[in-house]
FIDRENDO-476241 format. One record per atom (N, C-alpha, C): chain; residue number from 1; x, y, z. Coordinates in pm, whole numbers, plus 32768, in hexadecimal, padded with zeros to 4 digits. Layout:
# FIDRENDO-476241
[A, NUM, [X, Y, Z]],
...
***
This chain:
# FIDRENDO-476241
[A, 1, [CDEE, 3FCB, 650F]],
[A, 1, [CE07, 3F58, 6564]],
[A, 1, [CE48, 3F87, 65E8]],
[A, 2, [CE34, 3F34, 664B]],
[A, 2, [CE7A, 3F4E, 66CE]],
[A, 2, [CF00, 3F08, 66C9]],
[A, 3, [CF55, 3F31, 6722]],
[A, 3, [CFDB, 3EF2, 6732]],
[A, 3, [CFC4, 3E5B, 674F]],
[A, 4, [CF6B, 3E38, 67A5]],
[A, 4, [CF4D, 3DB1, 67CA]],
[A, 4, [CF21, 3D61, 6751]],
[A, 5, [CED2, 3D9A, 66F7]],
[A, 5, [CEA7, 3D57, 667E]],
[A, 5, [CF18, 3D3E, 661E]],
[A, 6, [CF71, 3D9F, 6618]],
[A, 6, [CFE8, 3D90, 65C2]],
[A, 6, [D03F, 3D28, 65F5]],
[A, 7, [D04B, 3D1C, 6677]],
[A, 7, [D0A5, 3CB6, 66B4]],
[A, 7, [D073, 3C25, 66A2]],
[A, 8, [CFF7, 3C0F, 669B]],
[A, 8, [CFB8, 3B89, 6699]],
[A, 8, [D000, 3B23, 663B]],
[A, 9, [D01B, 3B3C, 65C1]],
[A, 9, [D058, 3ADC, 6569]],
[A, 9, [D0EB, 3AC0, 6582]],
[A, 10, [D127, 3B13, 65D9]],
[A, 10, [D1B8, 3B07, 65E8]],
[A, 10, [D1DC, 3AC9, 6673]],
[A, 11, [D24B, 3A83, 6678]],
[A, 11, [D279, 3A44, 66F6]],
[A, 11, [D2E5, 3A98, 6735]],
[A, 12, [D2CA, 3B18, 6747]],
[A, 12, [D327, 3B72, 6787]],
[A, 12, [D2D7, 3BBE, 67F0]],
[A, 13, [D31E, 3BFD, 684A]],
[A, 13, [D2DE, 3C46, 68BB]],
[A, 13, [D29D, 3CC6, 688C]],
[A, 14, [D245, 3CF7, 68DD]],
[A, 14, [D1FE, 3D77, 68C1]],
[A, 14, [D267, 3DE9, 68BF]],
[A, 15, [D2CE, 3DDA, 6916]],
[A, 15, [D33B, 3E3E, 6918]],
[A, 15, [D37F, 3E40, 6890]],
[A, 16, [D3A3, 3DCB, 685B]],
[A, 16, [D3E4, 3DC7, 67D7]],
[A, 16, [D38F, 3DFF, 676D]],
[A, 17, [D30D, 3DE0, 676F]],
[A, 17, [D2B2, 3E19, 670B]],
[A, 17, [D2B8, 3EB2, 6719]],
[A, 18, [D2AF, 3EE6, 678F]],
[A, 18, [D2AC, 3F76, 67A6]],
[A, 18, [D32B, 3FB8, 6772]],
[A, 19, [D3A0, 3F75, 6783]],
[A, 19, [D41A, 3FAA, 674D]],
[A, 19, [D414, 3FBC, 66B6]],
[A, 20, [D3DE, 3F51, 6675]],
[A, 20, [D3D7, 3F5C, 65E1]],
[A, 20, [D376, 3FC9, 65B9]],
[A, 21, [D304, 3FD2, 6602]],
[A, 21, [D2A6, 403B, 65E0]],
[A, 21, [D2DC, 40C7, 65F1]],
[A, 22, [D331, 40D8, 665B]],
[A, 22, [D376, 415F, 6671]],
[A, 22, [D3CE, 4182, 65F8]],
[A, 23, [D414, 411E, 65C5]],
[A, 23, [D464, 4133, 654A]],
[A, 23, [D40C, 415D, 64D3]],
[A, 24, [D3A1, 411F, 64C1]],
[A, 24, [D344, 4140, 6453]],
[A, 24, [D309, 41CD, 646C]],
[A, 25, [D2EA, 41EB, 64E4]],
[A, 25, [D2B3, 426B, 650C]],
[A, 25, [D318, 42D9, 64F1]],
[A, 26, [D394, 42C6, 6518]],
[A, 26, [D3FD, 4328, 64FD]],
[A, 26, [D40C, 4340, 6469]],
[A, 27, [D3FB, 42D3, 641D]],
[A, 27, [D409, 42E2, 6385]],
[A, 27, [D389, 4318, 634A]],
[A, 28, [D328, 433C, 639E]],
[A, 28, [D2A5, 4373, 6374]],
[A, 28, [D25A, 4313, 631A]],
[A, 29, [D270, 4292, 632A]],
[A, 29, [D224, 422B, 62E0]],
[A, 29, [D1A2, 4201, 6324]],
[A, 30, [D197, 421C, 63A7]],
[A, 30, [D121, 4200, 63F0]],
[A, 30, [D0FD, 4272, 6448]],
[A, 31, [D085, 4278, 6477]],
[A, 31, [D05A, 42DD, 64D9]],
[A, 31, [D016, 4294, 654F]],
[A, 32, [D034, 42C3, 65C4]],
[A, 32, [D00A, 4281, 663E]],
[A, 32, [CFAA, 42E2, 6683]],
[A, 33, [CF38, 42B1, 66B2]],
[A, 33, [CED6, 42FF, 66F6]],
[A, 33, [CEA5, 42B0, 6771]],
[A, 34, [CEB0, 42F1, 67E7]],
[A, 34, [CE89, 42AE, 6865]],
[A, 34, [CDF0, 42AB, 6871]],
[A, 35, [CDB8, 4233, 6889]],
[A, 35, [CD2F, 421E, 68A1]],
[A, 35, [CD25, 41CF, 6922]],
[A, 36, [CD06, 4217, 698E]],
[A, 36, [CCFC, 41D9, 6A10]],
[A, 36, [CD84, 41A6, 6A39]],
[A, 37, [CD8D, 4123, 6A57]],
[A, 37, [CE13, 40E6, 6A79]],
[A, 37, [CE66, 40B7, 6A08]],
[A, 38, [CE2C, 40B9, 6990]],
[A, 38, [CE72, 4080, 691E]],
[A, 38, [CE93, 40EA, 68B6]],
[A, 39, [CEE8, 40C7, 685D]],
[A, 39, [CF07, 4120, 67EE]],
[A, 39, [CED1, 40E7, 676D]],
[A, 40, [CE91, 413A, 671D]],
[A, 40, [CE5D, 4118, 669B]],
[A, 40, [CECD, 413A, 6634]],
[A, 41, [CEF0, 40DB, 65E3]],
[A, 41, [CF5E, 40F2, 6582]],
[A, 41, [CF1E, 40FC, 64F3]],
[A, 42, [CF43, 4162, 64AD]],
[A, 42, [CF11, 4176, 6422]],
[A, 42, [CF86, 4183, 63C5]],
[A, 43, [CF7E, 4147, 6353]],
[A, 43, [CFE4, 4158, 62E9]],
[A, 43, [CFD9, 41E1, 62B3]],
[A, 44, [D04C, 421D, 629A]],
[A, 44, [D054, 42A4, 625E]],
[A, 44, [D0AA, 428D, 61DC]],
[A, 45, [D06B, 4273, 6168]],
[A, 45, [D0B6, 4244, 60F4]],
[A, 45, [D0F9, 42B7, 60AB]],
[A, 46, [D0E2, 4336, 60C7]],
[A, 46, [D11D, 43A1, 6071]],
[A, 46, [D1B1, 439C, 6061]],
[A, 47, [D201, 437E, 60CF]],
[A, 47, [D28E, 4375, 60BB]],
[A, 47, [D2B7, 4304, 6061]],
[A, 48, [D270, 4295, 6067]],
[A, 48, [D289, 422C, 600A]],
[A, 48, [D26E, 4253, 5F74]],
[A, 49, [D203, 4299, 5F63]],
[A, 49, [D1E2, 42CD, 5EDC]],
[A, 49, [D24E, 4325, 5EA9]],
[A, 50, [D27F, 4381, 5F05]],
[A, 50, [D2E7, 43E2, 5ED9]],
[A, 50, [D366, 4397, 5EB9]],
[A, 51, [D385, 432F, 5F07]],
[A, 51, [D3FF, 42DC, 5EEB]],
[A, 51, [D3F6, 429D, 5E69]],
[A, 52, [D37E, 425E, 5E52]],
[A, 52, [D365, 4212, 5DD7]],
[A, 52, [D375, 4272, 5D5B]],
[A, 53, [D33D, 42E3, 5D66]],
[A, 53, [D33F, 4348, 5CF6]],
[A, 53, [D3D4, 4373, 5CDC]],
[A, 54, [D41F, 4384, 5D49]],
[A, 54, [D4AE, 43A9, 5D3C]],
[A, 54, [D4FB, 433E, 5CEF]],
[A, 55, [D4E4, 42C4, 5D1B]],
[A, 55, [D529, 4250, 5CDF]],
[A, 55, [D4FA, 423C, 5C4E]],
[A, 56, [D47B, 4251, 5C32]],
[A, 56, [D44E, 4244, 5BAC]],
[A, 56, [D48F, 42AC, 5B4C]],
[A, 57, [D49F, 4328, 5B79]],
[A, 57, [D4E6, 438F, 5B2E]],
[A, 57, [D572, 4363, 5B06]],
[A, 58, [D5BB, 4330, 5B68]],
[A, 58, [D646, 4307, 5B4C]],
[A, 58, [D649, 4287, 5AF5]],
[A, 59, [D5E6, 4233, 5B0A]],
[A, 59, [D5E4, 41B6, 5ABE]],
[A, 59, [D5D3, 41DA, 5A29]],
[A, 60, [D581, 4237, 5A09]],
[A, 60, [D56E, 425B, 597C]],
[A, 60, [D5EA, 4293, 5946]],
[A, 61, [D62E, 42EC, 598E]],
[A, 61, [D6AA, 4329, 5960]],
[A, 61, [D716, 42BA, 594C]],
[A, 62, [D724, 425C, 59AE]],
[A, 62, [D789, 41F3, 59A1]],
[A, 62, [D76B, 4196, 592E]],
[A, 63, [D6EB, 417C, 5917]],
[A, 63, [D6C6, 4128, 58A2]],
[A, 63, [D6EF, 4169, 5826]],
[A, 64, [D6D5, 41EE, 581C]],
[A, 64, [D6FA, 4239, 57A4]],
[A, 64, [D790, 4237, 578C]],
[A, 65, [D7DC, 4249, 57F6]],
[A, 65, [D870, 424C, 57EB]],
[A, 65, [D8A5, 41C2, 57C9]],
[A, 66, [D869, 4158, 5801]],
[A, 66, [D896, 40D4, 57E4]],
[A, 66, [D873, 40A8, 5754]],
[A, 67, [D7FD, 40DA, 5722]],
[A, 67, [D7DE, 40C1, 5695]],
[A, 67, [D83F, 4106, 5635]],
[A, 68, [D868, 4181, 5654]],
[A, 68, [D8D0, 41C2, 5608]],
[A, 68, [D955, 4173, 560B]],
[A, 69, [D97C, 4147, 567F]],
[A, 69, [D9F1, 40F3, 568D]],
[A, 69, [D9EF, 407F, 563B]],
[A, 70, [D97A, 4035, 5641]],
[A, 70, [D96B, 3FB9, 55F6]],
[A, 70, [D972, 3FCE, 5565]],
[A, 71, [D939, 4039, 552D]],
[A, 71, [D943, 405A, 549C]],
[A, 71, [D9D5, 407E, 547B]],
[A, 72, [DA1B, 40C2, 54CF]],
[A, 72, [DAA0, 40E7, 54B8]],
[A, 72, [DAF6, 4065, 54AA]],
[A, 73, [DAE1, 4009, 550E]],
[A, 73, [DB31, 3F8D, 550E]],
[A, 73, [DB11, 3F32, 5499]],
[A, 74, [DA97, 3F32, 546C]],
[A, 74, [DA6E, 3EE5, 53F7]],
[A, 74, [DAB1, 3F1A, 5378]],
[A, 75, [DABC, 3FA0, 536C]],
[A, 75, [DAFA, 3FDB, 52FB]],
[A, 75, [DB8F, 3FC9, 52F6]],
[A, 76, [DBC6, 3FC1, 5367]],
[A, 76, [DC5B, 3FBD, 5371]],
[A, 76, [DC92, 3F38, 539A]],
[A, 77, [DC46, 3ECB, 5389]],
[A, 77, [DC75, 3E4B, 53A3]],
[A, 77, [DC9D, 3E02, 5325]],
***
């Protein structure tokens, strides 16, 4: 998508859209490629996948620990 296409559904300026896109680009969540006078924006989902996997690993560990705590509390109540 172009920056102009991304802006269409929003009631904010092109400058504001560009600022948000720069944040996403710094976070490596999008890639920007210049085509003529416009920039083509593409989603780069790999950092999101890595973040999701990181959270999933901790989620499993926390669930296991909370299950142990729950059993302990049930036995000692």
